[in-house]
N, C-alpha and C positions, 0 to 999 in steps of 0.2 A: 504494500500500500504506500501511498504518498500522503503527506500533510502539507497544506499551504499554511505556513506559519504567520502570514501577514497579508490580509486583504481588507478592503473597505466596502463590504457588501451593503452597508446602509446607504451608500451614496446614490444620488438620483440616476446615475448611469445604469443602475440595475433595476430601477423601479418597474420598467415595462416587462421584465422577464426574469425576475429573481428565482422563481421556482425552476425555470429551465436551466439557469446557471448552476444551481445546486445539483440538478439531475445530471448535467453534463460532467460535473466534477465527480460525482459518484460513479458514473459510467467509465470515467478514466482512472478509477481506483484512487481518487483523491478522497480519502475516507473522512478526513477531519479538516476543518478550516477555522482559523482564528481571525475574527473580524475585529478591527481595531478602531476605537473611537479617537476623534481628533478635537472634540470639545464636549461640553456637557450634553447638548442635544444629540450629537452623533453617538456619544457613549450610551445614552439611554436607548437609542435605536439599536445599537449593536447588541446590548444586553437583551433587548426584546426579541431579536432575531434568534437567539439561542433557544427560545421557547418554541419557535416555529419549526426549527430544523434540528434534528438530533445530531447532525454532523458538525454543527456550528458552535464554537465557543467564542468568548469575547474578552477584549482588553478595554479598560476604561481609563480615560485621561485627557489631557489637554496638550495639543501639538504646540511647538514653539511659535508657529505662525500666529497662533491665537492668544499669545501671552498678554498682549496689551489689553485685550477685552475680558480677561479672566479676573474674577474678584474673589474675596474670601468665601462668599456663599458657594461659588463654583467648587472651590477646594473642599468645602465641607461635604459636598454631595459625592465626591469620588469615593471616600471610604465606605459610605452607605451602599453605593452601587457595587463596589468591589466585593461585598459580602453575599451578593446574589449567587445562586447556583449557576455554574458554568461560566462565571467571570473568573478568569485565570491569571490576569496580569494587570499592571498599571502602565498606562501609556496609550498612545504614543506621546512620549515626552522627550526632551533633549534640547539641542541647540541647532539653529540654522542661521549661519552667518553669511550664507550665499545670497539669499533673497532678502533677509533682514526685514520681514514683514511686521515684526514686533521689535521693540528696543532690546538691545543685548542684555541690559540689566534685568528687565522683566523676564526675559527668557531664562536667564541664569537662576533667578529667584524661584520661578515656577518649577524649573527642573529640580532644584534642591528640595522644594516642598513635596513634590510628587515622589521623590526617592524616600523621603521621610515616611510618607504614607505607605509605600511598598514595604519598607522595613518593618513598620508597625504591624502590618498584616501578613508578613512573611510571604509576599508575592514577588514574582520576578518583574523586572522593568523592561519595557520595550523602548529602546533608545534610538532617537533620530540624531544623526551627527552629520551635518553637511558644512564643510569648510569651517569646522570648529573643533578640530581634533584635539588640539592642545588644551582648550578650555574644557571639553568633555572629559578628557583624561584627568585633569586636575580635580574636577568635581568628583569623579568616581574614586580617585585616590583618597580624597578627603573622607569619603564614606566607607571605604573598602574594609576598614577594621570591623564594620558591622556584619561583614560576610554576606551581603545581599547578592542576588543573582539577576541575570538578565541577558538580553541579546542586543547586539548592535545591528539594528535593522537596516536592510538595503546598504550593506557595507560599501564604502566608497574610498577607502584608503589603500595603502600598500601592505605587503606581507608583514613588514616590521611593525606597523601599527596593529595589524590583526593579532600578531603574536603578543604584543603588550596587553591587549584586551583579554586574550585567552589566558595569559599568565595571571591576570586578575580574577579569573573565574568566569568570564563571559563567553557567550557563544557568538559566532559570526554567521549572519544570514546572507545567503547568496541569492540575488534577484535575477530576473530575466535578462538584465543587461550583460550577463556573462556570455550570452549567445551572440552579442554584437561583434561585427567583424574586427573592429579596432579596439576591443576591450582588453588590451594586453595586460594591464595591471590587475584587473578583476580576474582574468583567467589565471594569472600567476597565483593569486590568492586562493582560487578554487583548487589549484593543484597542491599547494603547499600546506594549507590549513589542515590540521588533523581531522579526519572524517568524523571522529567522535565529538568534535566541537562545532560542527556545521549544521545549520538549518537551511531550508529552502523556502522561498516566498515568491509571490507574484507582485505584491503591492497593487493588486487590481483595484480600480480599473486602469492603473498607470503601468508604464514600462513593459508592454507586451514583448515577449521574446520573439526572435526570428523563428519561424517565418511569418509571424503576425505583427512585426514591429510597425508602430504607427496606428494600430487598431486598438479597440478596447480590450484590455486584458481581463482575464477571469481565471478562477482557481484551476480549472482543468488544464490550463496551459503550463502549469508548474512542471508537467511531465517533460517539456522541452528543456527546462533548466536542469532537471535531473539527468537527462540524456547527455547534455553538454558537459556536465561535471564528470559523468562516467567516462565520456570520450577523452576528456583532458587528462584524467587520472589513469586511464588505461585499465579500468576495472568494470565490472558489470553494472548495468542499470539497477539490477535487483539489489546489489550491495549498497549502492547509494541510497536507494529508496528505503531499504530496511534500516540503515544506520541513522539517516537524517530523521526518519519517523521516530525511531527510538529516542533520539536526542530531544526532539520536540516534546514528546510525551514526558520525558524526565524533567525538562525545564518547567513545563506548564502543568505538570501533574495531570496529564490526560490519560484516559484509559487506552492501553496499547491493544490495538485490534490486529489480529493475525489474518 
C-alpha cells in the first residue's frame, strides 16, 4: 500500500468530485491520506473530512502565510480540534521567507506557539520550510530537548540539510517535484536519505508529478513519486511503498494496513 502523507482535500479544487478523488486513491492502493489544515476554517474542514472517509486523517494548524491574520482565539481552538478522533498532527506550520505573505516575526511566533501545542499533546508537527532553513533549524534546536517529532514537508533543501533534520529526529517528505527533469538536488536527497526516515506526499492539489505536471494533483498520483524514488535508488517499488507507509504510520500513529 501507499500513504499520501500530505494533501489538502478540503480545498475548493476538490469540491466538485471529492468522492471520486478518494475512490481513485483507493483504487491505486493509496490506502490512507493525511489532509492538512492551513488555518482554522481549513482545519475544521479537514477534521470533518475524517468522519466522511475512513481512509482520511487530519492535521490541524495555521500555515505561515496566514500568520498575520491569526489571533489568540485561533490558537486556543487548535488544541481542542487536535483532541478529535483521527486528528494526528499539528500543522501545517513553519516559516516561508520566499513569499513573505505574513511578517517574519509573526511567522516565527506562531511557529513556536504551535510547537508548544504539539509538545503538550504529544503530537508530531508538520513543518513548512521555504527559504528559511537557518531560522527553522534554530527554532527546532531550541525545542529539541523536549524530544518532539515531526516531518519536514515538501522538503526543498540539500542532503546536508536533510541529514541535520534527520539527526534531530525528523522525517523528510518527498513530493512530486522529485519527478521533474531538472530536480537534481531533490533527486540526490531521495537517493541518499535513509529509507526509514522518508515519507511520500502529493501536497495536492499542488505540485503534480510528471506526467501530470501543471495539472491538478491528487492523492492517487503519489504512486509516480514512489516509482521515481524506487528508480533512483535502484530498489523495488514495493520496498519503497512498504517502508514509507510504515514510517508514516509510526510518525502519525496510524493503523498499519497490510
